[in-house]
C-alpha positions as CSV (number, residue, x, y, z in Angstrom):
1,M,113.5,145.4,-116.2
2,L,114.9,142.3,-117.9
3,V,113.3,139.1,-119.1
4,R,115.1,137.1,-116.4
5,E,113.0,139.0,-113.8
6,R,109.7,138.0,-115.3
7,M,110.1,134.8,-117.2
8,S,108.8,131.5,-116.0
9,T,111.5,128.9,-115.2
10,R,109.0,126.2,-114.6
11,L,109.4,124.7,-118.0
12,I,107.0,122.2,-119.5
13,L,108.8,120.8,-122.5
14,C,108.0,118.1,-125.0
15,A,110.0,115.9,-127.3
16,P,109.4,115.9,-131.1
17,E,108.4,112.2,-130.9
18,L,105.5,112.9,-128.6
19,P,102.2,112.1,-130.2
20,V,99.9,115.1,-130.9
21,A,97.1,113.6,-128.7
22,E,99.4,113.3,-125.7
23,A,100.7,116.8,-126.2
24,L,97.2,118.2,-126.3
25,E,96.4,116.3,-123.1
26,Q,99.5,117.7,-121.4
27,M,98.6,121.2,-122.4
28,K,95.1,120.8,-121.0
29,K,96.4,119.3,-117.8
30,E,99.0,122.1,-117.3
31,R,96.6,124.9,-118.5
32,I,99.1,126.2,-121.0
33,R,98.8,127.3,-124.7
34,R,102.3,126.5,-126.0
35,M,105.2,124.2,-125.3
36,P,108.8,124.5,-126.4
37,V,110.1,121.4,-128.1
38,A,113.6,120.3,-127.1
39,D,116.0,117.5,-128.0
40,K,117.4,115.0,-125.5
41,N,120.1,117.5,-124.5
42,G,117.6,120.3,-123.7
43,K,118.4,122.3,-126.9
44,L,115.4,124.2,-128.3
45,I,114.4,122.8,-131.7
46,G,110.9,124.1,-132.1
47,I,107.7,125.3,-130.4
48,V,104.1,124.1,-130.7
49,S,100.9,125.8,-129.7
50,D,97.5,124.3,-128.9
51,K,96.3,125.8,-132.2
52,D,99.0,123.8,-134.1
53,L,97.9,120.6,-132.4
54,L,94.2,121.2,-132.9
55,E,94.7,121.9,-136.6
56,A,96.6,118.6,-136.9
57,S,93.7,116.7,-135.3
58,P,90.8,115.2,-137.4
59,S,87.7,117.3,-137.6
60,P,84.9,116.3,-135.1
61,V,82.6,116.1,-138.1
62,S,84.9,113.6,-139.9
63,S,83.4,110.3,-141.1
64,L,86.2,108.5,-139.4
65,S,85.4,106.3,-136.4
66,V,86.7,107.1,-133.0
67,W,89.2,104.2,-133.3
68,E,90.4,105.5,-136.7
69,M,90.9,109.0,-135.3
70,T,92.7,107.7,-132.3
71,Y,95.0,105.7,-134.5
72,L,95.7,108.6,-136.8
73,L,96.5,110.9,-133.8
74,S,98.9,108.3,-132.4
75,K,100.8,108.5,-135.7
76,I,101.1,112.3,-135.9
77,K,104.1,113.5,-133.9
78,V,104.8,117.0,-132.4
79,G,107.8,117.3,-134.6
80,E,105.6,117.2,-137.7
81,V,103.5,120.2,-136.7
82,M,105.8,122.3,-134.6
83,T,107.2,125.7,-135.7
84,K,110.9,125.1,-136.4
85,K,112.0,128.7,-137.0
86,V,111.5,129.8,-133.4
87,I,111.9,133.5,-132.3
88,T,113.8,133.6,-129.1
89,V,115.2,136.0,-126.6
90,T,117.8,135.8,-123.9
91,A,117.5,136.4,-120.2
92,D,119.2,139.7,-120.6
93,T,116.7,141.0,-123.2
94,T,114.8,144.0,-121.9
95,L,111.2,143.5,-121.2
96,E,110.2,146.3,-123.6
97,D,112.1,144.6,-126.4
98,A,110.4,141.3,-125.6
99,A,107.0,143.0,-125.7
100,R,107.8,144.6,-129.0
101,I,108.9,141.3,-130.5
102,L,105.6,139.7,-129.4
103,V,103.5,142.5,-130.9
104,D,105.5,142.8,-134.1
105,N,105.3,139.0,-134.8
106,K,101.8,138.5,-133.4
107,I,102.8,135.7,-131.1
108,G,102.0,135.0,-127.5
109,G,105.2,133.6,-126.1
110,L,109.0,133.6,-126.4
111,P,111.4,130.9,-125.4
112,V,114.4,132.1,-123.4
113,V,117.6,130.5,-124.4
114,N,121.2,130.6,-123.2
115,E,124.4,130.9,-125.4
116,A,124.4,127.2,-126.1
117,G,120.8,127.3,-127.4
118,A,119.4,125.5,-124.4
119,I,116.0,126.7,-123.2
120,V,116.1,128.3,-119.7
121,G,112.7,129.9,-119.5
122,I,109.7,131.3,-121.3
123,I,108.1,134.7,-121.3
124,T,104.5,135.2,-122.4
125,E,102.1,138.0,-123.1
126,T,100.6,137.3,-119.6
127,D,104.0,137.9,-118.0
128,I,104.2,141.2,-119.9
129,F,100.6,142.2,-118.8
130,K,101.5,141.5,-115.1
131,S,104.6,143.7,-115.5
132,F,102.4,146.4,-117.0
133,I,100.2,146.3,-114.0
134,D,103.2,146.7,-111.7
135,V,104.7,149.6,-113.7
136,L,101.4,151.5,-113.5
137,G,101.0,150.8,-109.8
138,A,97.6,149.3,-110.4
139,R,97.6,147.3,-107.2
140,K,98.2,150.4,-105.0
141,K,95.5,152.8,-103.9
142,G,96.2,156.4,-104.7
143,V,95.5,159.4,-107.0
144,R,96.0,158.9,-110.7
145,V,96.6,162.1,-112.6
146,T,97.3,162.5,-116.3
147,T,98.8,165.8,-117.5
148,L,99.7,167.5,-120.8
149,V,103.1,169.2,-120.5
150,A,105.3,171.2,-122.8
151,D,108.2,169.2,-124.4
152,R,111.0,171.1,-122.6
153,K,113.9,170.0,-120.5
154,G,113.2,169.9,-116.8
155,Q,109.4,169.6,-116.9
156,L,109.3,166.2,-115.3
157,A,111.7,167.3,-112.6
158,K,109.6,170.3,-111.7
159,I,106.5,168.2,-111.3
160,T,108.1,165.5,-109.2
161,A,109.7,168.1,-107.0
162,A,106.3,169.8,-106.4
163,I,104.8,166.4,-105.5
164,A,107.7,165.6,-103.2
165,A,107.3,169.0,-101.5
166,A,103.7,168.2,-100.7
167,D,104.9,164.9,-99.1
168,G,103.6,162.9,-102.0
169,N,105.0,159.5,-102.8
170,I,105.1,158.7,-106.5
171,V,104.5,155.0,-107.1
172,A,104.2,155.1,-110.9
173,V,105.1,157.5,-113.6
174,V,104.6,156.9,-117.4
175,E,105.5,159.3,-120.2
176,M,103.4,159.0,-123.4
177,P,103.6,160.9,-126.8
178,A,100.9,163.5,-127.4
179,T,99.3,164.5,-130.6
180,D,102.1,166.9,-131.6
181,S,105.8,167.2,-131.2
182,T,105.7,170.2,-128.8
183,T,103.9,168.4,-126.0
184,Y,103.7,165.0,-124.3
185,E,101.6,163.3,-121.6
186,I,102.7,162.2,-118.2
187,M,100.7,159.9,-115.9
188,F,101.4,159.9,-112.2
189,K,100.1,157.5,-109.5
190,V,100.7,159.2,-106.2
191,I,99.9,158.2,-102.6
192,D,99.9,160.2,-99.3
193,V,98.4,163.3,-101.0
194,P,94.7,164.1,-101.2
195,L,93.3,164.6,-104.7
196,E,92.6,168.3,-104.3
197,K,96.1,169.0,-103.0
198,L,97.7,167.0,-105.8
199,I,95.9,169.1,-108.4
200,E,96.9,172.3,-106.6
201,V,100.6,171.5,-106.7
202,V,100.8,170.0,-110.2
203,K,98.6,172.5,-112.0
204,P,101.2,175.4,-112.2
205,H,103.7,173.1,-114.0
206,V,101.5,171.6,-116.8
207,I,99.5,172.9,-119.7
208,R,96.5,171.1,-118.4
209,I,95.3,168.1,-116.4
210,T,93.5,165.8,-118.7
211,D,92.3,163.2,-116.2
212,V,92.4,162.8,-112.4
213,R,90.8,160.1,-110.3
214,E,91.3,158.0,-107.2
215,A,92.3,154.5,-108.2
């Protein structure tokens, strides 16, 4: 799965000359938490978050009058508070790489740029979560079973063959590391097979079933 398949192409950009107050109002209206900043040619030059804008605003307990605060906010521009060293990805970046970059850098979104540096989309933590839901088959009703298996070649093939022989349809499968190097966990989401039957056909091919539930 690539970023291009999950990114948002409905871009809400702002110019570096936009006053902070207007940028905040735009974010509130569009219900977004970050905006890429682009020049007049559409080239990415920064990114600004609602946190950046709020930190640039006068404190509500300030002794300034409302007119003074409004004046100050009209003078502060997005270009003064934006992050200039922007971490970006391309549309061909894998989704797992994008997720890793978000986690490693503790950020919530990544602008997607083309070879010329123009912004073509944005992918956020919400997009990643939605993909996670799809990968795990969370929107489909079935039997979810987690197993501990030996780390040997062919184990996954044996289990999937057994499920197929029972007319089961696997809608999700996820492999996860276990506590030691000799085993690993596999989670299956299966439809068209009753819970008891699924346990019966899977059990001979695993060390143990650690969790099973209809979900």
